[in-house]
N, C-alpha and C positions, 0 to 999 in steps of 0.2 A: 317631144319633151317629156322627161320622166316626171311622174307625180311626186309632190313633196312628201318626205318621210316624217311621220310624227311619232314621238315617244313621250308618254306621260307617266312613266314608271316612278318618277320622283314625287308624283302626287298620289301614289297608291299607299294608303295607310290602313293596314289590316283589311285589305280588299274593299276599301271605300275610297272615293275621291275626296281628298282633303289637302289643305295647304293654307299658308298665310295669305293675306291679301296681296302681298308682293309676289309670292310664288304663283298664285293663281293669275293675278293681274287682269285688268279689263280685257286686254287683247287675248290672253289665254282663255279667259272665261267665255268670251264670245265664240272662240274656236271650239271649246268643249260643248257649248250649246248647239253649234252647227253639227257636230258629230252625233250628238244625241238625236237631233232632228232627222238626220239621214238614217240613223239606226231605226227610227220609228216609222219612216216612210215619207218624210218630207211634207209635201202639201196635204197629205191625207191625214195627218196626225193633229191631235189636240193634247196639250200639256197643262196641268194645273201646277202653279208655282207659288211657293211661300217661303218665308224667312223669319229669323228672329229680329230683335230690335236694333242690333248693332249697326253702326255706320259702315264698317268694312263689309259686312254681309250684304247690306243693301246695295252697295256699289257692285259687288261681284254678281249678285242676283240680277241686277238690271243688265249687266253686260252679257250674262248667260242667256237671258231671255231675248236679247237683241240677236244673238247667234241663232236661236231657235226660229225666230220669225224671218231671218234672212234666208232660210232654206224652205220657207213656206209653212212652217209649223205654227199653228195658232196657240197662243198662251192665254190662259185664264189666270190673271194675277190676283192672288188672295191677299197680298201685302203681308203684314205681320200676323202670322198664325202658328199655332203649335202643330206638331206633326199629326196627331189624331184628326185635326180638322182637314189636313191635306188628304188623309185616307178617306174621310167622309166625302170630300169634294170630288175625289176620283170617281166615286159611284154616282154622286149627284149630277155631275156634268158629263158622264159617260166618256171620260178622258182616256187617252191611250197610255198616259204615264203621269206620274207626279214627281215633282222635284222639291226638296226641302233643304234649306241651308241654315245652319245654326252653329254656334260656337262649339268646338270640340271639348268634351270634358277632359280634365287633367292637362290640356294644352290650350290655354285661353287664346293664344294668338292664332290658332288654326281654325279654319272653317270646314265643317263636315258638309259635304254635298251628298245627300242620299236620294237615290232615284228608285222609283217604284213602278212596276208594270201595271196594266189596267186592272188586275185583280188585287192590287195593293201589296204584292210581294216584292221585297227589295231586290234590285238587280245588282249583283256584285260588280266591282270595278272591271274585272277581267272580261266580263261578258260584253262590255261596250268599248272600253278604252285600252285593251291590251294591244300592243304594237302590231301583232300579226293580223288583228281584225280591222283596225282603223285604216291600215295602209292598203287594204284590199278594195276599199270603196272610195272613189274620189269624192271630194266635197264639191257639190254643184249648187251654187246659190241660185235662188229663185230670181227670175227677171223682175224688174220694178213693179209690174202690174200684178205679180203673184206673191209679193211680200205679204206675210200674214199680219194679223192684228194682235195687239196685246189688250185684252179686255179686262177692265178693272172690276173685281168682285169684292165689294166692301162689306157685304152682308154675310160672308161665309161663317164667321163666328156665331152670329145670331141663328143662322140655319142649323148649325151643328148643335147649339144649346137646345133648341126646340126638339130636334130629332132625338138626341140622347135622352132627354127627360121623358119623352113620349115612349121610347123603346124600352126603357128599364122599368117603368111603372113602380116608382119607389114611394108610394103613398105612406108606407109604414114609417118612413123617416120623419115626416112632418109632425108626428106626435111626440118625437123624442127630444127635440131641441138640443141636438148635439153641438158641442163647441169644437171647431176644427181650426188648427193653426197650419197655414200653408206657406212654404218658402217657394216663391215663384221663380227664383233664380234669374231675375232681371229679364225674364222671357215673356212671350205672348200667352203663357198660362194664365196670366192676370186678366186677359181679355175675355176668358170664357169660364174657367172652372169655379172661381169664387161665386160667380153669379148662379151657376147651376146648384151649388150647395145651398145658397141663400133661398133659392126658389123651392128647395126641398126641406125648408124649415131649420137649417143649421145656422149657428152663429159662426162667423168666419173672421179670423184675424190673418191678414196677408202680409208677409214679409217680402222685401225685395220685389215689390210689385210695380215698379216704375221703370220708365225707359231710361237707360243709363246714358250719360253724356259722352263718356269715353268708352274704352274697352275694359270692362270689369273682369275680375277673376271668374272663371267658370265654376259655377256652384252645382251641387253641394261640395264643400270642402270641410276640413276638420273644424275650422272656426265657425262657419255658417251652421254646421250641424250642432255645435255646442250652443250657439245662440238660440237655434230653434228648440233644442232640448230644454233650455232654461225658460224660454218663453212659454212653452206648453205648460210647465209646472206653475209659473207665475200667473198665467191666464186661466188656470184651472181647466185646461182643455181636455177633451176626451181622446183626441187623435191628432197626430202631427204628420205632415207629408212634406218631403223635400223632393222637388222635381229637378230634372236636368234642364239645360237651356232650351232643348227642343220640345220639352213637354211629353216625351215618349217614354220616359223611365221615372220611377218613383221609389223612394224609401219611406217606410211607414214607422212611426214612433208611437208608443203607448202614452198614457196620461202621466207617467213618471219621466218621460223624455227618453226612454230606452228604445233602441232600434229593434224592430220586430224581424225575426229571422224570415227570409224569403220562403223557406220551406213551410212555415206556418201560414203565410199569406196564400200560398198555393193550396194547402189543405183546406183552408176556409172557403176559398173560391170553388174548389172542386166539390166539396160537400154540398154547396149551394147548387151546383150544376147537376149533381147526382140525384137531386130530389125528383122522385117519379121515375127514375131509371134503375134497372137491375144491373146493367153493365155500362161501361164507358171506355173511352180510349183517349189517352193524353200524350202529348209530345213535350219532352223536357230536355234541357241541355244535359250533357254528360255529367256535369259537376253536381247534379241533383240526384245522383244514384242512391243516396241515403234514403230516398223516399220509396224505393222499389217494394220493400216488404209491406209497408202500409198500403200502397196502391193495390197490390195483389190481394191483400186481405179485404179490400173494399170492392173487389170485382172490377178494377180499373186496369186495363191493359196499358202499358207504358212503352213508348218508343223513345230511346235516348238518341240525341243527335248532337252535332257540333255547333259552335257559335258562329259559323260562317254566315255572312250577311244573307238574310232571307231564308236560311235553311230550315229553321223551326216552322215558319209559316208555310213553306213549300211542303214540308212533311205532314203538317196538319191537313193541308188540302188533299194530299195523296192518300193519307190514312183515314180521312174523314173523321178526324179527332174532334173532341168537344172543347179542347182547351190546350194551350201551350204556354210555357214559361221558361225563363232562365234566371240566373243569379245577378244579372245586370239590371234588374228592375223592370224587365219586360214581361207583361202579362197579356196574352193574346186570346180574345174571345171571337172565334170565327163567325158566329152568328151576327156579330156587330161589325167586325173589321178583321182583315188579315194582317194588320199591323198591331203593335203594342197599344193597349188602351188603358192607361192608368186612371183616366177619369171614370170610365165605366167600372174598373176594378174597385176604385174607392167607393163608389155608390153601392156596389154589390157587397163589399166588405162591411160597410155601415149598416146596410139592410139586414145582413146576417146577424150582426150584433144586436140590432133593434128587435129582431124576432126571438132572440135568446132570452129566456125567462130566468135562467140560472145565475147569470153573471151581471154584476152592476158596473164593472170596469173592463175596459179593453184589455188590460194587463192579465186579469184572470181568465178572460174569454180566450185569449190567444195561448196562454199557458196550458189550458185544457186541450188545445189542439196542437201542442208541440209533439209531433209524431216521430221525431228522429231519436234514435238511441244515443244516450250520452256516453256510452262506452266506447264509441269510435272517435271521440274528440279528445284533444288535450289543449288547454289554454295556458298562455303565459303573458303577463303584462310587460310593457317596455316603455320607459320614459325617454322621449326624444330630446336631444340637445339641439338638433337642427330644426329648420322650418318644416312643420308637418306637411304643408301643401306641396312644397318643393320635394320633400322626401318621397311622398307617394308618387309624384309625377316621375321622378328619376327611376323608381322601381318599375313603373309601368313601361317606361321607355328603355329599360335596361336590356342590353343585348344578352339574352339568356337562352340556353338550349331548351328550357321549359316554356310552355305557353303561359302567357300572363293575361289575366282577364280583369277589366275594370268593373268593380262591383258598386260604384258610386260612393260608398263609404270607405272603400279601401281597394286593395288589389289582391287577386287570388292567383297563386302560382300552381300550375298543374305539374306535379312531379312524375306521375304515371297514372295509369288507369286506376280509378278509385283511390287516389292519393293526392291530396292537395294541402297547401298552407294558405291561410288568409290573414293578411296584415290590414287591420282596419281601425278606424277612429273610435274613440270613446267620448264621453261627455266633456272631458278635459282635452283640449286640442293637442297638447304635447304628450299625452299618454295614449299609447297604442295598445292593442291586444293582438297577440299572435295565436291563431287557432290552427291546429293541424288535424287532418282527418285521414284515417286509414284503418283497415279492419284489424291489423296486427299491431300489438303494443310496441314491439321492437322497431317496426317501421315508423310508427308515430314519433318515437324518441329520436330516431335518425333524422327524420324530416324536420323536427323541431330544432335539433342541433344545427342542421344545415341552414335553416331559415334564420335563426338567431345570429349566426355568423355573418350572413349576408347583410342583415339589418344593422348590426353593430359596425361593420366595415363601412357601409354607405353613410350611416349617421356620422361616423368619424370624419369621413371625407368632406361632408357638407357643413359640418359645424366649425 
């Protein structure tokens, strides 16, 4: 009898496993769990598993875990946890892999299933679920006496909180009494990060920090960023942070409610890491090429790489780099974790500001560290007629010959090497800004014209 042929290409979303609850389905999710268990070695493997708050995610997570134990793979169930907690639990429990399920940003009805190896580096879809690989290994379920356990770990958030506070040593924060406004994106960020900030002397105002009854929009979106911006100003906050549903990515805003450029965040975090070092090495996504001159001037070697899942972390490990980042809100500190650590990044950012004696406000502190030349940019405002959230979603999903990146507050279109356009939210949801970047003025004008035409056409179709 010929073994059954499997094909999951319809669940491949930018080389990650993703789909709606109906596309994944409990039956399909169980099968996907079985395949992962076989990939890891079946009865020899241990997996840590976590999810966001949503009902559909919980259903798929339970079915996926059932598939894992059916082939003898033990599951440590962390329940509702953000992704940095999964990364921590991987090391804490010496697991062979970690699985995290959360709402996909820009596509609220889809669930992203992210899988990490024992070092915390993300495994791309094609490494496990490509058709040619899964059909080479038959699925052999464990006999009844070898079916594994699902072990409930309800204290994972508490363990992570204690470990992070201890590792960072942020005593300098307790004297500052900073006010921080956080948008938790209806996710498990609320279970861990506000508490860490309070323990370190910060006043915290948390938005969207409750378990949603139904399936909410995936945040941040133009409306939520506008509300966060106004709340920071009204609450006289020092810093604002908008997380994604998984808690692995973050956008930072100053006391005026203005979004801080990721290049500035990278420069602040790197300056902190370079204390006591004469030289350093960093891994950045290709879209951060604008930082190359500044990095070289500070004796920091840079390796640029793609946005392929796990690629930055893998390159950091290979190059023995001290830091990695991209423009999607991922900031990686390899001494803490091989995955994005926005919680640690926030603590380090605030600590750097606390030690600075020159600046009273975050806005002037980051302006002093704005290291990218303004001569390579060109900006243009655009007022939308259509729904801003739907508009950005449609651009992100647009069938385009150019690569499109989700930057949380917008979408970035890669036109060529060292040439991109960024369409992103402002404080007013219906008003966008279009920024193009290229070294040549004529190229910037051409890219702006091309981008404006696409924006106007799509806006007209949706309105």
